[in-house]
C-alpha positions in Angstrom: 9.4 -5.8 -41.9 11.0 -9.1 -40.9 10.5 -11.1 -37.8 12.8 -14.0 -36.9 11.8 -16.4 -34.1 14.2 -19.2 -33.0 13.0 -22.7 -32.2 12.0 -22.4 -28.5 14.1 -25.4 -27.3 17.2 -24.1 -29.1 16.6 -20.6 -27.8 16.5 -21.8 -24.3 19.6 -23.9 -24.8 21.5 -20.8 -26.0 20.1 -18.6 -23.2 21.0 -21.0 -20.4 24.4 -21.7 -22.0 25.1 -18.0 -22.1 23.9 -17.4 -18.5 26.1 -20.3 -17.3 29.2 -19.0 -19.0 29.6 -22.1 -21.2 29.8 -20.1 -24.4 30.9 -16.6 -25.2 29.4 -16.1 -28.6 25.7 -15.9 -27.8 25.4 -12.2 -27.0 25.1 -11.3 -30.7 22.4 -13.9 -31.5 19.3 -12.1 -33.0 16.1 -13.4 -31.4 13.7 -11.1 -33.3 13.8 -8.3 -35.8 11.2 -5.7 -36.6 11.6 -2.7 -38.9 15.4 -2.6 -38.4 15.2 -3.0 -34.6 16.8 -6.1 -33.2 16.2 -8.1 -30.0 19.3 -10.0 -28.9 19.6 -13.1 -26.8 21.4 -11.1 -24.1 18.2 -9.0 -23.8 16.4 -12.1 -22.5 18.8 -12.8 -19.7 16.4 -11.5 -17.0 13.2 -12.8 -18.5 13.5 -16.4 -17.2 14.3 -16.6 -13.4 16.7 -19.2 -12.3 15.0 -22.5 -11.5 12.1 -22.0 -13.9 11.2 -25.3 -15.7 11.4 -25.6 -19.4 7.7 -25.3 -20.3 7.3 -22.1 -18.2 10.5 -20.7 -19.6 9.3 -21.2 -23.2 6.0 -19.4 -22.3 7.9 -16.5 -20.7 10.3 -16.1 -23.5 7.6 -16.2 -26.2 5.4 -13.7 -24.4 8.4 -11.3 -24.0 9.2 -11.6 -27.7 5.6 -11.1 -28.8 5.4 -8.0 -26.5 8.6 -6.6 -27.9 7.4 -7.1 -31.5 4.0 -5.5 -30.8 5.7 -2.5 -29.1 7.9 -1.9 -32.2 5.0 -2.3 -34.6 3.1 0.4 -32.7 6.2 2.6 -32.6 6.6 2.2 -36.4 3.0 3.2 -37.0 3.3 6.1 -34.6 6.4 7.4 -36.4 4.7 6.9 -39.8 1.5 8.7 -38.9 2.5 11.5 -36.5 3.9 14.8 -37.7 7.4 15.9 -36.8 5.9 18.3 -34.3 3.9 15.6 -32.6 7.1 13.5 -32.4 9.2 16.2 -30.8 9.3 15.2 -27.1 12.4 17.2 -26.2 10.5 19.5 -23.8 8.5 16.6 -22.2 11.7 14.6 -21.8 13.5 17.6 -20.3 10.7 18.4 -17.9 10.5 14.7 -16.9 14.2 14.5 -16.3 14.2 17.8 -14.3 11.3 16.5 -12.2 13.1 13.2 -11.5 16.3 15.1 -10.5 14.5 17.5 -8.2 12.5 14.6 -6.6 15.7 12.6 -6.1 17.5 15.5 -4.5 14.5 16.4 -2.2 14.2 12.8 -1.2 17.8 12.6 -0.3 17.6 15.9 1.6 14.6 14.8 3.6 16.2 11.4 4.4 19.3 13.2 5.8 17.4 15.9 7.8 14.0 14.5 8.8 13.4 13.8 12.5 11.4 10.6 12.4 10.9 10.3 16.2 7.2 11.1 17.0 6.4 10.8 20.7 3.1 9.7 22.2 2.8 13.2 23.7 3.1 14.8 20.3 0.5 12.5 18.9 -1.9 13.1 21.8 -1.4 16.9 21.5 -2.2 16.8 17.8 -5.3 14.7 18.5 -6.6 17.1 21.2 -6.1 20.1 18.9 -7.8 18.5 15.9 -10.6 16.4 17.3 -13.1 18.0 14.9 -11.2 16.3 12.1 -11.6 12.8 13.6 -15.2 12.0 13.1 -16.1 8.3 12.8 -17.7 7.1 9.6 -18.8 3.8 11.2 -20.1 2.8 14.6 -17.2 1.2 16.6 -17.3 -1.3 19.4 -15.0 -3.0 21.8 -16.4 -6.5 22.0 -15.6 -10.2 22.5 -17.6 -13.1 21.1 -17.7 -16.9 21.3 -19.6 -19.2 18.9 -20.4 -22.7 20.2 -22.3 -25.7 19.1 -25.6 -26.0 20.8 -24.7 -29.3 22.4 -21.3 -28.0 23.8 -21.1 -29.3 27.4 -19.1 -26.3 28.5 -21.6 -23.8 27.2 -22.9 -22.9 30.6 -19.5 -22.3 32.1 -18.4 -20.2 29.1 -21.6 -18.2 29.4 -20.8 -17.4 33.0 -17.3 -16.2 32.0 -18.6 -14.1 29.2 -21.3 -12.4 31.2 -19.4 -11.9 34.4 -18.9 -8.3 35.6 -15.5 -6.8 35.5 -12.7 -7.6 33.1 -12.8 -10.9 31.1 -11.0 -13.8 32.8 -8.7 -14.5 29.9 -6.6 -17.0 31.9 -9.6 -19.3 32.1 -11.7 -18.2 29.0 -9.0 -18.2 26.3 -8.0 -21.9 26.6 -11.6 -23.0 26.9 -12.6 -21.1 23.8 -9.6 -22.4 21.8 -10.7 -26.0 22.7 -14.5 -25.8 22.4 -15.5 -22.7 20.3 -16.4 -22.9 16.6 -15.0 -19.4 16.4 -14.1 -16.7 18.8 -12.7 -13.2 19.3 -11.7 -12.2 22.8 -9.8 -8.9 22.5 -12.4 -6.6 23.9 -9.9 -3.8 24.4 -9.5 -3.1 20.7 -12.0 -1.0 18.6 -13.6 -2.8 15.7 -16.4 -1.8 13.3 -19.9 -2.9 14.3 -20.6 -4.0 10.8 -17.5 -6.1 10.8 -18.7 -7.8 14.0 -22.1 -8.4 12.4 -20.3 -10.3 9.6 -19.2 -12.9 12.2 -22.2 -12.7 14.5 -25.8 -12.4 13.1 -26.9 -9.7 15.6 -30.2 -8.1 14.6 -31.4 -4.7 15.8 -33.3 -1.7 14.5 -31.4 1.0 16.4 -27.7 0.4 17.0 -27.3 3.1 19.8 -30.3 1.8 21.7 -29.2 -1.8 21.4 -25.6 -1.1 22.5 -26.8 1.0 25.4 -29.1 -1.7 26.7 -27.0 -4.8 26.1 -23.6 -5.5 27.7 -24.0 -9.2 27.0 -26.2 -11.1 24.6 -26.6 -14.8 23.9 -28.8 -16.4 21.3 -29.1 -19.6 19.3 -29.3 -19.8 15.5 -28.9 -22.8 13.1 -27.5 -25.2 15.7 -25.0 -22.6 17.0 -25.0 -20.5 20.2 -23.6 -17.0 19.9 -22.4 -15.1 22.9 -21.3 -11.4 22.6 -19.9 -9.2 25.3 -19.8 -5.4 24.7 -17.1 -3.5 26.5 -17.7 0.0 25.0 -19.1 1.7 21.8 -18.8 4.9 19.8 -21.5 5.9 17.4 -21.0 7.0 13.9 -20.1 10.7 13.6 -18.7 10.8 17.2 -15.0 11.5 17.8 -12.8 8.7 16.7 -10.7 7.3 19.6 -7.0 8.2 19.7 -5.8 4.6 19.4 -7.7 4.3 16.2 -6.1 7.4 14.7 -2.6 6.9 16.2 -0.8 5.8 13.0 -2.7 8.3 10.8 -1.6 11.2 13.1 2.0 10.0 13.2 2.0 10.0 9.3 0.5 13.5 9.3 3.1 14.8 11.7 5.9 13.3 9.6 4.4 14.8 6.4 4.2 18.2 8.0 7.9 18.0 9.1 8.8 16.9 5.6 6.9 19.9 4.0 8.5 22.3 6.5 12.0 20.9 5.6 11.4 21.4 1.8 9.9 24.9 2.4 13.0 25.8 4.4 15.2 24.3 1.7 13.5 26.4 -1.0 13.8 29.6 1.0 17.5 28.9 1.8 18.4 28.2 -1.8 16.5 31.3 -3.0 18.1 33.6 -0.5 21.6 32.3 -1.1 21.2 32.6 -4.9 19.9 36.2 -4.5 23.0 37.0 -2.4 25.2 35.5 -5.1 23.4 37.3 -7.9 22.7 33.9 -9.5 19.4 34.8 -11.3 17.5 37.7 -12.8 13.7 38.2 -12.7 12.3 40.3 -15.5 8.9 42.0 -14.8 7.8 44.3 -17.7 10.5 46.8 -18.4 12.1 46.5 -14.9 14.3 43.7 -13.7 15.5 42.3 -10.4 19.2 42.0 -11.2 20.8 39.2 -9.3 22.5 37.9 -12.4 25.8 36.1 -12.1 
């Protein structure tokens, strides 16, 4: 076994010269050799991206060469130690090639025939028919919060806005929160996990359902900060997940069902056509279904 490594600087010179078209005789330069296998300079063309500095280029090239040598050392040992039967991969290669060909054809067929338009009505219909499949694994809330410093002069006004009945006055609250809040989240129309809310707000309770039922607005101080939380709605763990939370999942399911239906129809169509054309024969014991061509 013989391994040849060129001086890194010279190697890079040849590589960049070859890529820039300044020389035409670099393609046959041998960079490394291992048990009769050769790595040529032209094989390194895509290893170093354009614009990479010299030091990073050297690291990339050396790493690639080391990997190439190691791979061929392992291959040499495998061929030396495995039996001819173990090294016969014809069936695996054929099966893999066939799988790739079928997958490529099916993908093309689906791309050409799949209806990708899924309406809100179709998603709502699927949701209504399969509600039992949409159980929540976590307690969900619609909530808004604001975190202020205890000495914030606008704290009282912000508290009034957060605790007011009816929808949040975003026109007034949003700019105030952006100016004075340490942190805030004001989208109380979107479902979020209660435990995710607790990561931002140190709410303490023993029973989540009882706490959420009794508290529409809470305010407390902790470590020089004032926390204000407004709860708009909640869903307990194991209740039915809301439609807006499952919307994208349902759309994916519907598209997958359409895809499977297309492929099933394709298989049936090809089978029936081949049977009509006598393109195959099925042997069962001593009898045979003769549709041979």
